[in-house]
N, C-alpha and C positions, 0 to 999 in steps of 0.2 A: 548243318547251315554255314552258309560260304560268307566270312570275316573279308573279301577283302575291298582294298581302302581307294579309295576315287584317285585317280593319280593329277599331277594338281603341275601346274608351272614354275618350276625355284624362282624364277627371276621373278615373281610374286613375292616374294621374301627379301626381297630387297627396294622393294617399293613402299613408301609412304604407308599409303593405302589400298597397300596387296590385298588378294582377293583369297586368304587359305583357310582351309575347312578347318572347325573346329578343333576336331582328331587331332589333325596334326600340328598345329599351333598348338598345345598340350605340353608336349615334348621340350618345342622352341621354349616354352617358357619356365618350363623347370630347369632345362640346358643354363639357361639365363640366370636365373634365381641365383641356380648354385654357382656359376661364373663372379656374382657378384661378391658373394658370401665369402669364395676361396681368398677373390682380392682382399677384402676387408679384413681377412685373418692374415696374408703374407706380408702386404704390406705394413702394420707396425713391426713385427718380424722382424723382415728386410732394414727397419731405419734400429733395432734394438741392438742388433749387429754390428751395424756400420757404428752406432756411440762409443757399444764397446770398445770398439774396434780400435778408435781414434785413440792418437797420441795424445790432444792434449785432455787436458783435466775440464769437466762441463758445468764446476760446481761458480769457476769466474777466477778460484783463487791459483796461485803462484805456488812454483814449489819452489 
């Protein structure tokens, strides 16, 4: 059984209404979902590091 995928023009990925075969679009969709998930994990962690490293008190009180 020969399971070759049909070739497609990769420029179609950059078009809003590009014609990408379903079998090829699934990995790109999963990659996009994982990228959004990782971005949502990294940004709050990055903000915590910046807050913890700042020399000023965060509760508004003066020492």
